[in-house]
N, C-alpha and C positions, 0 to 999 in steps of 0.2 A: 678687755674688761668683762667680768663675769656677771655683774649686776648693773642695771642702767635704769634711770628714771627721767622722764620728760613730762613737764607740766604744760608747756605752751606748744601750740601748733606752729607751723611755719608762718601761717598768716598772722597769728597773734604776735610773733616775734617782729615781723615787719611792721605791724601796726604800732607796737610799743615804741619801736625806733622812730617811726614817723611822728608820733605824738611827742616824743622826747625832743626831737629837733624843733617842733613847733613851740613847745613849752620854753625851751632855752632861748629861742629867737624872739618870741613875742612877749612872754611874761618876764623872762630873765631870771637871774639868781643874785641874791645879795652876797657881796664879797666884803667882809669887814677887815680889809687890808688895803692900805694905799698902794703897796707894791703890786698886789694882784690887780687892782683896778687899773693902775698905770700900765701894767703889762698887757692886759686885754685891750686897753685903748690904743697902745702902740701898734697892736696887730690888727686894728681896724674894727674892733667891737664897738657897738653903741653903748654909751655910759650915761646913766642918770643918777648922780650922787654916788652911792655905793652899789647900785644895782647894775649888773652887767648883762647885756643882751648878746648872747653868743650865737653868731650866724652858723648855719648848717655846714657850710664848707669848712669852717674852723674845727667843728666837731669831727667831721669826716677825716680831715687831715691828721688830727690827733690820734684817731683810731688806727689809721694806717701806719703811723710812726711808732706806735707802741709795740714792743716785741712780744711774741707769743710764748717765749720761754727765756730764761736767763740762768746763769750760774751764781749761786751764793756761796762764797768761800768761807771756810771755817779755819780756826787756828790749827786744828788737827786736819790736815789736808784730806785724810781718808773720810772725813765726814762732810766735805764739800759736796753740794748736791745741786741738781737742776730743779728749778721750780717753773712749772708751766704746762702747757697743753701737751699731752703725750707722755708725761712723766708721772711716776708714783707720787702721791701727795706728801707735801711737807707738813709735819704734824707738830704742833706747838702747845705749850701749856696755856693757861688762861691769861687774862690781862686786866690789871687794875683792880684786883679784888682787895677789899679792906678788912675782911673778917675770915678767921679760920675756924672750921668746925672739926673738933677732935672728940675723943672718947668722953670728955667731961662737959662738952657743950661748945658754945661759941665764945670766941674772944677776939679782941682787936689784934691784928697781925703784928708780930714783933720780929726782931732780927733772927731769933732762933727758928721761927717759922720760915723765914726767907732762906736760911741755910738748908732746912729740910726740903724745901721746894727745889733748890738747886741740886741737892743730892739725888732726889727722885728723878729729876730731869736727866742727870748724867748717867744714872743706872738703868734707865728705861730701855726696854727692848722694842718700844714702839715710838715714843717721842723722839724726834730727830732735829729739833731746833730749840734753842734756849731763849727765854724771854726775860729781859732784865726788869720789865715793869709788870710782871705777872702778879706780884704781891706787893703791897705798899706798907712797910713798917712805919707806924706813926710815933716814932720815938725821938725825933730831932727835927731840925730845920728841913722843910720839905725839899728845897732845892738841893741841899747837900745830901739828903737821903737818896734822891734820884741818882746823883753822881756816884755815890757809894754802891748803889744797886748795880749800875753798869760795870763798875770796877770789879766787884765781887763775882758777878756773873761771868765775866771774862776770866777770872781766876779759877772758879770752881767748876766750870764746864768748858768743853772744847768744841762745842757744836756751832753751827751758824747762829748769828745773833739777831734777835728782834730787839731793837733798841728803843729808848724813850725819845720822843720827838715833839712833845707838846709845847715847847718853847724853842725859839731859835738858838739860844745859848745851849740848852740841853741837847738839842739835835746835833749841834757842833761838837759838844763833849762826847756824845755817843760815837760819832764818826771818827773823831781823833783817837779815842781810846781803842776802838775796834781796829783802826788802822795800825796802831802800835802792836796790838795783840796778834793780829793776823800777818803782819808784815806785807800787806797788800798795798798797791798804789790805786789811785782813784779811777784808773781805766778798767778796774774790776769792781764787782759788787761784793761787799763784806758786811753789809747791814741791811736789814729790812725795817722800815719805819711804818707805824700805824697812824693814819690821819683820818679823822671822822668828820663828816659834814654836820651841820647844825640844822636839823629838820625843824620846820618845813622850808625848803628851798633857800638855804643860806649856808655860808661857810664862815666859821669863826676865825679871827685873826691869828690865834695861836696855832691852829691846825694848818692854816695857809702858810704860816712861817715854817712849819714842819715840812710841808711839801716843797716849799722853795729851797730850804737848806739841803734836803736830800737830793733834789734834782740838780742843784748847783754842784754837788759833789758826786754826781752820777751814781747815787745809791738808790736801791729799790724802795718804792713807796706803795704800801697797801692803802688804797683810797676807798674808804668804806662809808656806809650809811646805817643808821639805826633808827629808822622811822617807825612810829607806832601807829598802826591803823586805828582810826577813831580818836587819836590825840594829836599827833604831829603829822599825820597823813590821812587821806580819805579812808572811810570805813571799809570801802571795797578793796579786796586784796589786790586786784589788778591796779587800782589807784596807788596802792603802796609800792607795787613793783615799778610803776611809771615814775613816781616821785624819786624812788631810790635810784633808778637808772639815770634820771636827769642830774641828780646831785653828784653821783659818782662820775659821770661823764664830764661834768663841769670841772671837777678836781683833776681828772685825767688831762683835760685840755690845758689847764694851768701848768701842770708838770711838763707837758710836751712843748708848750710855748717857751718855757725856761730852758729846756734841754731836749730837743727832739731825739727820740729813741731811748730816753731813760726808762728803765723797767718799771712798770706799774702793775699792780694787782687790783682787779675789780672786786670789791668786797661788800658784804651786807650782813648785818645782824638784825635786820628789820623784822618786826613781828606785830603783835596786836596788844592793845591795852585791854586788860580785864575790866569789864564794866562794873564788876562788883567791888573789887579791891582798889580799882583805879591805879593799877601798877602794870609795868611791863611784864608780859608773860612770854616765856621762851620754850617751855616744854609742851608746845601746842602743835597740832597738825597745820595750823595756819603758818607758823614759822617755817615748817618744812616746805610748804607750797611756795611761799615767797622766796625762800632761799633757792629752791630748785629753778624757779622762773628766772631769777637773777643769774644763776649759773648758765642758763641757756643764752641769756643776753650777752654775758661776758664771752662765752665761747663763740657766739655768732660774730662778735667783733674780733675774735682771735686774740683775746687778752686772758691771762691766767685769772682764775676765780678763787676767792677766799670765802669760806663759810665758817661759822662756828661749829662746834662739835658736840660734846656730851652735855648739852644744856638741859636743865630740868628746873622746875619750880619747887621740887621737893626739898625738905629741910633735913633729911637724914637718909641713910642707906636703906631704902625700903623699896617696895614694889613700884611705887611711882617713879622713884629715881631710875630704876632699871628700865621701866617701860619708856619713859620720855627720852632718856639718854640713848637707849638703843634705837628708838625711832629716828632721832635727829642724826646720830652718827651714820646709820644705814642710809638715810636719805642724802646725807652729804657725800658719802662715797658713791652712791648710785648716781649722783649729779656730776660725777667726774671732778670733784673738788681738787684743786691744785695746791692750796695752802689753807690749812685749818688751824685757826686760833681758838682758844677755849676748848681744846680737844679733850682735856682731862680735868676732873676734880671739881667741876662747878656745882654748887648748890644754890638754891633760892635765886634763880636767874643769875645775875652777876654779883651777888652780894657776899657770897662765901665760897671758900674752897675747903675740901676735905680730902685727907690723904687716903682714906678708905675708898672714897668715890673715885679718886685718881686711879687706883688699881682696878676698880670695876670698869672704868672707861678704857683703860689699856686692854683689858680682856676682850671687850667688845670690838675694839679696833683691830686687835690681833686676828680675830675671827674674820673681820671684813677684809683685811689684807690677805688672809689665806684664800678667801673667796675670790678676791680680785685676781689671783693667779689663774683662775679658771680650773677646769677639771683635768687639764693636761693632755699630752699626746697619747696615741694608742701605741703601746710597745709592739715591735715587729713580731715578737714571739708570744703575744698574748694568747692566741689560740692554743699554742703548745702548753703554756702555763695552766690554762683551764683544764686541758686534757690531763696533765700530770696531777692536778689537784683532785679531779674527779676520780682518777684511778686510786689515789691515796685515801680518798674519803674526806679530806679536809685540806686547807691551805696553810696550816700552822707550820708545817715543816718545809713548805715550798721555799727554795732558796731566795726567790724574789721577796717573800715576806720577811725573811730573816735580814736581808741586806737593805731593804728599802722602807721598812715600816716607819722608821724615824722621820724620813723626809716626806713620805706620802701622806701621813696622817697629821691632823691638827692636835697639838698638845696643850691643853689649858693649864694655866697657872693657878686658877682659883676654882673653877667649876668642879664640883664633887661628883665622882662617878662610882662611888662605892655602893654596895647594896644597902637597902634600908636597914637591915640588921646590923651590918658593920658600922654604918653611920650612927645608928642609935647606941650601939655598944661602945664605940670608940669616942663618942662625943664630938664636940666642936660644931660650929656653925659658920655660915658665910662671913658674918661680920667679924667674928673672932679671928678667922683665917686672914682677912684683909689686914687687920692690925698686926698680926704675926708677920705677914709678908712685908709690911711697911718697915717694921723694925729690922728684918733681915736685910732689906735693901739699904737702910741707913748704915747698918753695921758693915755692909760689903763695899760701901762707897770708898773710892780711892781718888784723891784729888789729882786731876790730870796735870802732868808736869808743864810748867811754864819756864822758859829759859830765864836764868837770873837777870840777864841784861834787859830782856823784855819786861820782866816784872819791875825792875828798877825804873825803866822809862815810864811805865804806867803809873807808878807811885809818884814819880817826879811831876808828871802831868797833873795828877789828881791833887797833890798838895799845892801845885801852882794855881789851879782854878779855885780851890777852896780857901787858900791863904793860910793854911795851918796843917799840922800833921793829920794823917788819916786816923779817925777815931777807932777805938777798940771795936772789933766785930764779934 
C-alpha cells in the first residue's frame, strides 16, 4: 500500500472496543424484529421488550467467526473478485439516489437514467461491481420497480451484484435471480446486500429481515451505520465512532448467530449534521475522520471494511465537488477500504447523481489505484540505463522509455495537459469534456451476452413473482 491513514491510536482502539462491549451489555440495543429478539434470547441474551442486551462473549464469538475475506462470484467468471483484508478494493456506484443531475439541471430518476447508469457501470475502467439499487426510477409500483431493477442489472451488466435487501421478499428475489444468472449454488457468495442500522442504537425490522435472509442463504451482508453527530449521535466525533461501532457489531452478531461464518462487511457512512442547514453533510473532514476510525476498528476485528467514496455536498461539477470528493476518496483508499459504495457520481450528499461527476470520481480513483501500486521495484540494469541516457543527453530514445512508458506512467482520461496557448486556441473545458466522454461511453456500450436459457429462467421467475408480463423497459 502506497498511502496510509490512521486516526486512532492503539489505546483508543482498545478503549472504543471496551466501551462498545459495555454499551451493548448494559444499555442494550433496540431490535424491531420478533425473529431477532427470539434469536438473541435463544442464545442467552437478556431481553426487555424489544431491547436486547448483548453480552461481551457473544460479541467476541461473532467477531471470531466472521471471515476476513470472501469471494463474490459474477456471472462473468473473469469478473469474480475477492473482497476483504489484503485485497484491492471492490468499487461500486452509489445507492438509493432519487434524483439525476444532468446538463439541464435536476430531475426525478427515470428508467432511461437507470439504463445510463448500468451502461456507465459496465463500461467503467474503475467500477468493478454493479448495484441494482443505485438509482430508483419512480415510475411505477415501488415493489415491482425494485424487482425490475434487479432483473435489468443482471441483464445489462456481468459484474458481481449488490442487490436490494430492504424487505425479506425483495432480498429473496435478489438472491434467487442472482442465483439463476450466475449459476452458483448457495455454498458460494454471489450477492452482497446492504443493511443499515437505525440510529441511535436501534435496528429496523426491514433491515433485520435483510440480514436474516442473506445469512440464511449464505450471502454476504454489508452491515452499516449512518449516524449523524449532533443529531442521531453525540456531537463528539469519538462518540459517533463508538455508537457506530456498537450498532454495526450488533448487526454482525445477529448475522453470525443465524449462520456462523457468513461473510459480513463492517460499514459506515456516519458523519455530522450541519447546524445551519440541519442536514446531513458528507463532504466534510469530520466524515473522513469518522470513516477512518471505523476502518481501524473493522480491521482490528479482522473484518472487511466498507466506506463511501466520492461524497460531496456540492450541487454541480465545481471546485467544491472536486475538493470534497478528492478528500473523501483519498482518505477511503488510505484507510485500506475493502468495499466502497457511493464511489462515483454523488452530488448533494446522497440526494443526486451526475454522470459528469461519475467520470470525475473515476479519474480520482484511477489515480489512487495507480498510487496504490507503489513506486515499483528497482530494475537490475537501472544504473546502466542512467549511464546510457547521460551519454545520449536525454532518455527519449532510451529503449526502456520506448517499451515501458505506457505501463510505467499514469494516463488520465479527463485531465488536460496541453499548454495554455493550445488549450485557449483549441477550446473546450473540463465540464464539456466530461459530457463528451459520457456520450462516448454510452455509444461504446455492448450488452454482455446472457445465455438464452438463463435469460428465459430469469424472465420466468420475474413474471412469476410479479404475476404478469415484464413491463417495457
